[in-house]
C-alpha positions as CSV (number, residue, x, y, z in Angstrom):
1,M,0.0,0.0,0.0
2,S,1.4,3.4,-1.0
3,A,0.0,6.9,-1.3
4,Q,1.0,10.3,-2.7
5,V,1.6,12.7,0.4
6,Y,2.4,16.3,0.7
7,D,4.0,18.9,3.0
8,G,5.5,22.4,3.0
9,F,4.5,25.9,4.1
10,T,2.7,29.0,2.7
11,S,3.7,31.7,5.3
12,L,6.5,31.7,7.9
13,V,5.3,34.9,9.7
14,G,6.0,33.3,13.0
15,G,9.8,33.3,12.5
16,M,12.5,31.1,13.8
17,N,11.9,28.6,16.6
18,S,14.9,26.2,17.5
19,G,13.7,25.7,21.2
20,V,11.7,22.5,20.4
21,K,12.2,19.4,18.3
22,N,11.8,20.3,14.7
23,T,8.8,18.1,14.5
24,D,7.0,20.2,17.1
25,I,7.5,23.5,15.3
26,Q,4.4,25.4,14.3
27,H,3.4,25.5,10.6
28,N,4.1,29.2,10.3
29,Q,7.6,28.9,11.8
30,F,11.0,27.6,10.8
31,A,13.8,25.8,12.7
32,R,16.7,28.1,11.8
33,G,17.4,31.1,9.7
34,I,20.8,32.3,8.5
35,N,21.0,35.7,6.8
36,I,17.2,35.8,6.1
37,T,14.2,37.9,6.9
38,C,10.6,36.7,7.4
39,R,8.7,40.1,7.2
40,D,5.2,39.8,5.6
41,G,5.4,36.1,5.9
42,E,7.9,36.0,3.0
43,I,11.4,34.5,3.3
44,G,14.0,36.9,1.8
45,T,17.7,37.7,1.8
46,R,18.6,40.0,4.6
47,P,19.6,43.6,3.9
48,P,23.2,44.1,3.0
49,F,26.2,45.6,4.8
50,L,28.0,48.4,2.8
51,E,31.5,49.1,3.9
52,I,32.3,52.8,4.8
53,E,35.7,53.9,3.7
54,L,37.8,55.3,6.6
55,E,39.5,58.6,5.8
56,S,41.1,60.9,8.2
57,E,43.5,63.9,8.0
58,V,45.1,62.8,11.2
59,E,48.3,60.9,10.4
60,G,48.1,57.2,11.4
61,A,44.5,57.4,12.5
62,V,43.1,55.0,9.8
63,E,45.8,52.4,10.4
64,K,45.2,52.6,14.2
65,I,41.4,52.2,13.8
66,Q,41.9,49.2,11.5
67,R,44.4,47.3,13.8
68,G,43.5,48.5,17.2
69,K,41.5,47.1,20.1
70,F,37.8,48.0,20.0
71,Q,36.6,49.7,23.2
72,G,33.0,50.9,22.5
73,M,30.7,52.8,20.2
74,Y,28.1,55.4,20.7
75,T,25.7,57.6,18.7
76,Y,26.3,61.3,19.5
77,Q,24.0,64.2,18.3
78,Y,25.3,67.7,18.2
79,G,22.9,70.3,17.0
80,T,21.3,69.0,13.8
81,D,24.2,66.6,13.1
82,T,24.7,63.1,14.3
83,Y,28.0,61.4,14.7
84,I,29.4,58.0,15.6
85,A,31.9,58.0,18.6
86,F,34.0,55.0,19.0
87,A,37.1,54.2,21.0
88,I,40.1,52.3,19.6
89,S,43.2,51.6,21.8
90,G,42.8,54.5,24.0
91,S,41.8,57.0,21.2
92,V,38.3,58.3,20.8
93,Y,37.2,59.2,17.3
94,I,34.2,61.4,16.3
95,M,33.0,60.4,12.8
96,D,30.4,61.9,10.4
97,P,29.6,58.7,8.6
98,V,27.6,60.5,5.9
99,A,30.4,62.9,5.0
100,G,33.1,60.3,5.8
101,T,35.2,62.6,8.0
102,I,37.0,61.4,11.2
103,A,38.3,63.6,14.0
104,D,40.5,62.3,16.8
105,A,38.9,63.7,20.0
106,T,41.9,62.6,22.0
107,A,44.5,64.5,20.0
108,V,44.5,67.5,22.4
109,P,43.4,65.9,25.8
110,G,45.7,62.9,25.4
111,L,45.1,59.2,25.2
112,M,42.8,57.3,27.6
113,S,43.4,53.7,28.7
114,E,44.4,51.5,25.8
115,T,43.9,48.2,27.7
116,V,40.4,48.6,29.2
117,D,37.9,46.4,27.4
118,R,35.2,49.0,27.2
119,M,35.0,52.7,27.7
120,H,31.8,54.4,28.7
121,F,30.0,57.1,26.9
122,C,27.0,59.4,27.8
123,Q,25.6,62.5,26.2
124,A,24.5,65.3,28.6
125,E,22.9,68.1,26.6
126,Q,25.5,69.0,23.9
127,Y,28.4,67.4,25.7
128,L,29.6,63.9,25.2
129,V,31.3,62.5,28.4
130,V,33.7,59.7,27.9
131,Q,35.2,57.6,30.9
132,D,37.6,54.8,31.2
133,G,37.3,54.3,34.9
134,T,40.9,55.3,35.6
135,N,41.9,58.6,34.0
136,G,40.0,61.8,34.2
137,P,36.9,62.0,32.0
138,M,37.1,63.6,28.5
139,I,34.4,66.1,27.5
140,V,33.6,66.4,23.8
141,E,31.6,69.3,22.4
142,G,31.0,68.8,18.8
143,P,33.3,67.1,16.3
144,A,36.2,69.6,16.8
145,A,36.4,70.5,20.5
146,S,37.4,68.2,23.3
147,R,39.1,68.6,26.6
148,K,39.8,66.9,30.0
149,A,37.2,67.6,32.7
150,V,38.4,70.0,35.3
151,Q,38.9,68.2,38.5
152,A,40.5,70.8,40.6
153,A,38.4,72.8,43.2
154,P,36.6,75.1,43.1
155,D,35.8,74.6,39.4
156,S,35.8,70.8,39.4
157,E,33.5,69.1,36.9
158,V,32.7,65.4,36.2
159,P,34.4,63.0,38.5
160,T,36.1,59.9,37.4
161,G,33.9,56.9,37.1
162,T,32.5,54.4,34.6
163,I,28.9,53.8,33.7
164,M,26.7,56.9,33.2
165,A,23.1,58.0,32.4
166,Y,21.6,61.4,31.7
167,C,18.1,61.6,33.3
168,H,15.8,64.4,34.1
169,G,18.5,67.0,33.5
170,R,21.2,65.3,35.7
171,L,24.2,63.3,34.9
172,F,24.6,60.1,37.0
173,I,27.9,58.4,37.2
174,K,28.9,55.0,38.8
175,T,31.9,55.7,41.0
176,T,32.1,52.4,42.9
177,D,31.0,48.9,42.3
178,R,27.5,49.5,43.8
179,G,27.5,53.3,44.2
180,F,26.7,56.2,42.0
181,I,26.3,60.0,42.3
182,A,24.1,62.6,40.8
183,G,25.3,65.9,39.2
184,D,23.8,69.3,39.2
185,I,20.6,70.0,37.2
186,N,20.9,71.6,33.8
187,K,20.3,75.3,33.7
188,P,19.6,77.0,30.4
189,N,21.6,80.1,31.4
190,S,24.6,78.2,32.6
191,A,25.3,75.5,30.1
192,T,28.3,73.9,32.1
193,D,26.3,73.3,35.2
194,V,25.2,70.0,33.8
195,L,28.8,68.9,34.1
196,R,29.3,69.9,37.8
197,F,28.6,67.9,40.9
198,R,28.5,70.6,43.6
199,E,25.0,69.6,45.0
200,T,26.5,66.3,45.9
201,E,28.7,68.0,48.4
202,Y,26.7,70.8,50.0
203,L,23.0,69.7,49.9
204,A,21.7,68.0,53.1
205,G,21.3,64.3,52.5
206,G,23.8,64.5,49.5
207,G,26.5,62.0,48.8
208,A,26.3,58.8,46.8
209,F,23.5,56.2,46.2
210,F,24.1,52.6,46.8
211,T,22.2,49.6,45.4
212,P,21.4,46.6,47.6
213,A,24.3,44.1,48.0
214,N,22.2,41.2,47.0
215,L,21.7,42.6,43.5
216,G,25.4,42.6,42.8
217,N,27.5,45.3,41.0
218,I,26.0,47.9,38.7
219,T,26.2,46.9,35.1
220,A,24.0,49.6,33.3
221,M,22.1,52.8,34.0
222,T,19.4,54.3,31.7
223,W,15.9,55.9,32.1
224,A,12.4,54.5,31.3
225,Q,9.4,56.3,30.0
226,A,6.1,56.0,32.0
227,Y,3.2,56.4,29.6
228,G,0.7,55.1,32.0
229,T,1.3,57.8,34.7
230,A,-0.4,61.2,34.8
231,T,3.0,63.1,34.3
232,G,4.8,60.5,32.0
233,Q,7.8,60.9,34.2
234,G,9.8,57.7,34.2
235,P,12.5,56.8,36.7
236,L,16.3,56.4,36.6
237,V,16.9,52.6,36.1
238,V,20.0,51.2,37.7
239,M,20.6,47.7,36.5
240,C,22.8,45.3,38.4
241,E,24.1,41.7,37.9
242,W,21.0,40.1,39.7
243,G,18.2,42.6,39.2
244,W,17.6,46.3,39.1
245,C,16.4,49.4,41.1
246,S,14.4,52.4,40.0
247,Y,15.0,55.9,41.3
248,A,12.3,58.6,41.1
249,V,14.8,61.3,40.5
250,Y,12.1,63.5,38.9
251,H,11.3,64.8,42.4
252,P,13.1,68.0,43.4
253,R,16.5,67.1,44.9
254,L,15.7,68.8,48.2
255,D,12.9,66.2,48.6
256,W,15.1,63.2,47.9
257,Q,15.9,62.7,51.6
258,D,12.1,63.0,52.5
259,V,10.6,61.0,49.7
260,S,11.2,57.2,49.2
261,I,12.6,57.5,45.7
262,M,14.3,54.1,45.4
263,K,12.3,51.0,44.6
264,I,13.9,47.5,44.3
265,E,12.4,45.9,41.2
266,G,14.2,42.6,41.4
267,G,14.0,40.7,38.1
268,T,16.9,39.2,36.3
269,G,20.4,40.7,35.9
270,C,21.8,42.8,33.1
271,A,25.2,41.8,31.5
272,T,26.2,44.9,29.8
273,E,25.4,48.6,29.4
274,Y,25.8,48.3,25.6
275,G,23.1,45.7,25.5
276,V,20.3,48.0,26.8
277,T,17.8,49.3,24.2
278,R,14.7,51.4,24.7
279,M,11.6,50.3,22.9
280,N,8.8,52.8,23.5
281,E,8.2,52.7,27.3
282,D,9.9,49.3,27.6
283,L,13.5,48.3,28.0
284,L,15.1,45.3,26.3
285,F,18.5,44.2,27.5
286,V,21.0,41.5,27.2
287,G,21.1,39.5,30.4
288,W,23.0,36.5,31.5
289,N,20.4,34.2,30.0
290,G,20.2,36.2,26.8
291,L,17.6,38.7,25.7
292,E,15.3,40.1,28.6
293,D,12.3,42.5,28.6
294,M,11.8,44.7,31.7
295,A,8.1,45.3,31.3
296,L,7.3,41.6,30.6
297,I,9.4,40.5,33.7
298,S,7.6,43.1,35.9
299,S,4.1,42.1,34.7
300,E,4.6,38.4,34.9
301,A,6.1,38.5,38.3
302,A,3.2,40.5,39.6
303,T,0.3,38.6,37.9
304,A,1.1,35.3,36.3
305,H,4.0,34.2,38.6
306,R,6.0,33.0,35.7
307,M,9.0,34.1,33.6
308,T,8.8,33.9,29.8
309,N,12.1,32.9,28.2
310,L,12.6,35.2,25.2
311,N,15.5,33.1,24.0
312,T,13.9,29.8,23.5
313,E,13.3,30.4,19.8
314,V,17.0,31.2,19.2
315,E,18.4,28.7,21.6
316,Y,20.6,27.3,18.7
317,F,22.5,30.6,18.7
318,A,22.4,31.2,22.6
319,E,24.8,28.4,23.3
320,T,27.7,30.9,23.7
321,E,30.0,31.3,26.8
322,V,28.2,33.6,29.2
323,S,31.4,35.6,29.8
324,Y,31.1,37.1,26.3
325,R,27.8,38.7,27.1
326,R,29.4,41.4,29.1
327,F,30.7,42.8,25.8
328,S,27.4,42.3,23.9
329,C,25.8,45.2,22.2
330,A,22.3,45.9,20.8
331,A,20.6,48.5,18.7
332,R,17.1,49.2,17.4
333,F,16.9,49.7,13.6
334,D,14.1,49.3,10.9
335,N,11.6,48.1,13.5
336,R,14.1,45.3,14.6
337,L,16.2,44.6,17.6
338,L,19.7,43.6,16.6
339,Y,22.1,42.2,19.2
340,T,25.4,40.3,19.0
341,A,25.7,36.6,19.6
342,I,28.3,33.8,19.7
343,G,31.4,35.6,21.0
344,E,35.0,34.8,20.7
345,T,38.3,36.2,21.7
346,V,40.6,37.4,18.9
347,D,43.8,39.4,18.6
348,A,44.2,43.1,18.1
349,E,47.3,45.4,18.3
350,D,48.1,47.8,21.1
351,N,49.8,51.1,20.4
352,S,53.2,49.5,20.4
353,G,52.1,46.8,17.8
354,D,52.0,44.0,20.4
355,P,49.1,41.6,20.4
356,I,46.2,42.3,22.9
357,D,42.9,40.6,23.4
358,D,39.8,41.8,21.6
359,Y,36.3,40.4,21.2
360,R,34.0,39.8,18.3
361,Y,30.8,37.9,17.6
362,A,29.7,35.5,14.9
363,G,26.7,37.7,13.9
364,L,23.6,39.6,14.8
365,V,20.4,38.1,16.1
366,A,17.5,39.9,14.4
367,L,14.1,40.2,16.3
368,D,11.4,41.7,13.9
369,F,8.7,43.6,15.7
370,I,6.5,44.0,12.6
371,P,6.8,40.6,10.8
372,R,3.2,41.5,9.7
373,D,1.7,45.0,10.2
374,G,-0.6,47.5,8.9
375,I,-3.8,49.5,9.7
376,S,-5.8,46.3,9.7
377,S,-3.9,45.1,12.8
378,L,-4.9,48.1,14.9
379,G,-6.2,47.0,18.3
380,K,-4.7,43.4,17.8
381,T,-1.9,41.8,19.6
382,K,1.1,41.8,17.3
383,L,3.9,39.3,18.2
384,P,7.4,39.8,17.2
385,A,9.4,37.1,15.3
386,Y,13.0,36.1,15.1
387,D,14.6,36.3,11.6
388,G,17.6,34.3,12.9
389,L,21.2,35.1,12.7
390,W,22.8,37.6,10.3
391,T,26.4,36.7,9.6
392,G,29.3,38.1,7.5
393,V,30.8,41.0,9.3
394,H,31.8,39.7,12.8
395,P,30.3,42.6,14.7
396,M,31.8,44.2,17.8
397,G,29.9,47.4,18.2
398,L,26.5,48.9,16.9
399,A,25.3,52.5,16.6
400,S,22.0,53.6,15.3
401,G,20.2,56.9,14.9
402,I,18.9,59.6,12.5
403,F,21.7,60.6,10.2
404,N,20.9,63.3,7.7
405,Y,17.2,62.9,8.3
406,D,17.3,59.2,7.7
407,E,17.5,56.2,10.0
408,H,20.9,54.6,9.8
409,C,22.7,51.7,11.5
410,Y,26.5,51.3,11.7
411,V,28.4,48.2,12.6
412,L,32.0,47.9,13.5
413,G,33.4,44.4,12.8
414,K,36.8,42.6,12.8
415,D,37.8,40.2,10.0
416,D,39.9,37.0,10.3
417,D,43.1,39.0,9.8
418,G,42.4,41.3,12.7
419,V,41.4,44.2,10.6
420,N,38.5,46.4,11.8
421,H,35.9,47.5,9.2
422,L,33.0,50.0,9.5
423,Y,29.8,49.0,7.7
424,R,26.3,50.6,7.2
425,L,23.4,48.1,7.4
426,M,20.8,48.9,4.7
427,K,17.0,48.3,4.7
428,E,16.4,47.1,1.2
429,Q,17.8,43.9,-0.4
430,G,21.1,44.0,-2.2
431,H,24.7,42.6,-2.2
432,D,27.2,42.9,0.7
433,K,29.7,45.6,-0.2
434,E,27.6,46.0,-3.4
435,T,29.2,43.0,-5.1
436,I,29.2,40.0,-2.8
437,P,26.1,37.7,-3.0
438,I,24.8,37.0,0.6
439,E,24.9,33.3,1.5
440,C,21.5,32.4,3.0
441,A,19.9,29.3,4.5
442,L,16.4,28.5,5.8
443,Y,15.9,25.3,7.8
444,T,12.3,24.1,7.8
445,R,10.4,22.3,10.5
446,G,10.5,18.5,10.5
447,M,7.8,17.5,8.2
448,P,5.7,14.2,8.7
449,F,3.6,14.8,5.5
450,V,-0.1,14.6,5.1
451,D,-2.2,12.1,3.3
452,Y,-4.8,14.3,1.4
453,E,-6.2,11.3,-0.6
454,S,-7.9,9.7,2.4
455,D,-11.3,10.6,3.6
456,N,-9.8,12.3,6.6
457,P,-6.6,14.1,5.7
458,R,-4.0,13.7,8.4
459,P,-0.3,13.6,9.1
460,I,1.2,10.2,8.7
461,P,4.5,10.1,10.8
462,Y,4.3,6.4,11.1
463,M,4.7,5.7,7.3
464,E,8.0,5.9,5.5
465,K,8.2,8.5,2.7
466,K,10.4,8.6,-0.3
467,L,10.7,12.1,-1.8
468,Y,9.1,12.7,-5.2
469,D,9.2,16.3,-6.3
470,G,9.1,19.9,-4.9
471,H,8.2,23.5,-5.9
472,L,9.1,27.0,-4.7
473,W,6.9,30.0,-5.2
474,I,9.3,32.9,-5.9
475,S,8.1,36.5,-5.4
476,E,11.4,38.3,-6.5
477,S,14.7,37.1,-7.9
478,Q,17.6,38.9,-9.5
479,E,20.5,38.0,-11.7
480,E,21.8,34.4,-11.8
481,L,20.8,32.4,-8.8
482,D,21.2,28.8,-7.7
483,I,18.6,27.6,-5.1
484,M,19.7,24.4,-3.4
485,L,17.4,21.9,-1.6
486,S,18.8,19.4,0.9
487,V,17.3,17.0,3.3
488,C,18.0,15.6,6.8
489,P,15.9,12.5,7.5
490,D,14.9,11.5,11.0
491,F,17.1,13.9,13.1
492,S,20.3,12.5,11.6
493,V,22.1,15.9,11.6
494,V,23.6,15.5,8.2
495,F,21.9,17.4,5.2
496,H,22.1,15.7,1.8
497,D,21.8,17.5,-1.5
498,L,18.6,16.8,-3.4
499,S,18.3,19.2,-6.3
500,T,19.1,22.7,-7.5
501,I,16.9,25.4,-9.2
502,Q,18.9,27.6,-11.5
503,I,17.3,31.0,-12.0
504,T,18.4,33.7,-14.6
505,A,16.6,37.0,-13.9
506,P,18.6,39.8,-15.7
507,M,17.8,43.2,-14.3
508,T,18.2,44.8,-17.7
509,L,15.4,42.9,-19.3
510,T,12.9,45.3,-21.2
511,V,10.6,42.8,-22.8
512,H,7.0,42.7,-21.7
513,P,5.9,42.3,-18.9
514,F,9.1,43.2,-17.1
515,T,10.3,46.8,-16.8
516,D,14.0,47.5,-16.8
517,G,15.5,47.1,-13.3
518,Y,12.6,45.2,-11.7
519,P,13.1,41.8,-9.8
520,Q,11.4,39.0,-11.5
521,P,8.8,36.4,-10.0
522,R,8.9,32.7,-10.7
523,P,5.6,31.1,-9.6
524,K,5.7,27.4,-8.8
525,E,9.4,26.8,-9.9
526,K,10.1,23.1,-9.9
527,W,13.1,21.5,-8.6
528,P,14.7,19.1,-11.2
529,A,14.7,15.3,-10.5
530,F,16.0,14.5,-7.0
531,M,19.2,12.7,-6.4
532,E,18.8,9.1,-5.2
533,T,22.4,8.0,-4.9
534,S,23.1,9.5,-1.4
535,C,23.1,7.2,1.5
536,E,22.0,8.3,5.1
537,M,24.8,6.9,7.2
538,V,22.9,7.0,10.5
539,T,19.7,5.2,9.4
540,G,21.1,3.0,6.6
541,R,18.5,4.2,4.2
542,A,18.6,6.3,1.1
543,A,18.9,10.0,2.0
544,N,15.8,10.9,0.3
545,T,13.8,8.5,2.5
546,G,12.5,8.9,6.0
547,F,9.6,9.2,8.5
548,H,10.2,12.9,9.4
549,L,12.1,14.9,6.9
550,Q,13.6,18.3,7.6
551,F,14.7,20.5,4.6
552,C,17.3,23.2,4.0
553,I,16.8,25.7,1.3
554,S,20.0,27.7,0.6
555,W,21.1,30.3,-2.0
556,A,23.6,33.1,-2.5
557,G,22.0,36.3,-3.8
558,I,18.8,38.3,-3.9
559,L,15.6,36.3,-3.4
560,K,12.1,36.3,-1.9
561,F,9.8,33.3,-1.7
562,H,6.5,32.7,0.0
563,R,5.6,29.1,-0.5
564,F,7.3,25.7,-0.6
565,D,5.7,22.3,-1.3
566,I,7.2,18.9,-1.3
567,S,5.6,15.6,-2.2
568,A,6.5,12.0,-1.6
569,K,5.4,8.4,-1.9
570,A,4.4,6.9,1.5
571,H,4.5,3.2,2.3
572,M,5.1,1.0,5.2
573,E,8.6,0.7,6.4
574,A,11.0,-1.1,4.0
575,P,11.9,-4.6,5.2
576,R,15.8,-3.9,5.0
577,P,18.1,-1.0,4.8
578,D,18.9,0.5,1.4
579,C,22.6,1.1,2.1
580,D,25.4,-1.2,3.5
581,R,26.4,0.1,7.0
582,R,28.8,-2.6,7.9
583,N,32.1,-0.5,7.5
584,V,30.7,3.0,7.9
585,V,31.2,5.3,10.8
586,L,27.7,6.6,11.7
587,T,28.5,10.3,12.0
588,G,28.5,13.2,9.8
589,P,29.3,16.9,9.8
590,A,26.7,19.5,10.9
591,P,25.9,22.4,8.6
592,D,28.5,25.2,8.8
593,D,26.3,28.3,9.3
594,Y,29.0,30.8,10.2
595,S,31.6,30.5,7.5
596,Y,30.2,33.3,5.3
597,D,32.5,36.3,5.6
598,V,32.3,39.5,3.5
599,E,36.0,39.9,3.8
600,A,37.0,36.3,2.9
């Protein structure tokens, strides 16, 4: 007895889910995504990274930026212009990425620490304050003016510290492991008052704040919006290794000693200040378990008495050493949250040319907040979805903001030769560095196939299937493109090649119905005959045969598709193996998902 059976997908708006067995994944989700997006339910090539050429009139600056140790990155807005500030081996550079100019902010004040793993940045009004925790702070005012903070009485300014936040007109600075202080409030008629800390000394009840010892050391400081309150005034949020506290610093400072302004929020710990991102009135941050959501933690602890794990769907990428999370960074861009994952230690050069430890990541995890959106969804709950991992540039730092009246995201990455590169992440599809096709892979759920010929169509996981043919519904394709289909039967790890669709979609075609420069669709494109010579070493059967079959669709180039179907002949289990296993080692290599490199 045999039957023609079918499986596949029509929309993957649910995104990636690697936290369960691939046979338990929902029909609108996929098991793993590499360099893809799932917006609007379509699978497509991720947006490209375009390299920004580094140019500076400062002698030796470009060579130092390219070879030095990365120490942090920040978006700095001065007037109507937006800049990238980044630290390399003790030097702080202010770059206009649109104009391509780079200024060395440490040229006059002098170098900061070249060995500290991360420096600390904070903008207070028009000033950018930079700390390394050891030397006196540096104050930057625009791209061309910088100086050391005055630390001699009576005109002393910002004290030496590390983590900072600017909230309700005051600069807050971490000065000890669990302590921080508050500066003077900003005054329009005295611009430099925001850099002074005189009130800490002379106001009754002044001095430092201290977080509870059971929360551990301070790891980040930021502020939160409070839309649900009458005033909208949100607190200063001080995040620690094992929880966080909120401080109602919007009260007048003279009332701080009479009003209970501190509230212990508890929750989970934050791993890094660079991993904190504001999303409306919520805060997302990288914790020791991965991505965390402050509002979700607070609401669940108060009502449902449970803790949602936001990392289950990307568990495949979360298996990184926890120690690297202290250098993770995150940014909001194009309605996505991007954060680094899968860290490793690499070599950089100090100012003497000697090797020094640096840190980079395999890629960026992309969490899409509008996988499907529009006016029709008003009033409905809209769930985000993971695109998966975006590889190719080995990111170290991220900076996003409004540059020249447009939203930009910049990534600083390090290649295998230890050279640092600056990239701009785009929004629309294209090639990395304009000429390099992006290598992409979609791993489907495990498919048991469905028998539609019976009176009651149902999945038939108990029957053995032999693959017959498959189709892909292509929405957009460009240039020459090979789309490979491979299969992994019955959780055997190894993916075996089945067939390849070859597409030629020239972008200069002018014959009806295509217009010059438009991507071309390919409805129901059929894969050529499947290969039948591969042997699955674990099961002993032919590789195109199994009970549950997981597929990988891979390509290099620009592509969007929205539907995939696969058919097979189902029958009861074969009485004997199809392959001879007597002298075969029952192992095989797992897919190499991180080898794609734009600088290879």
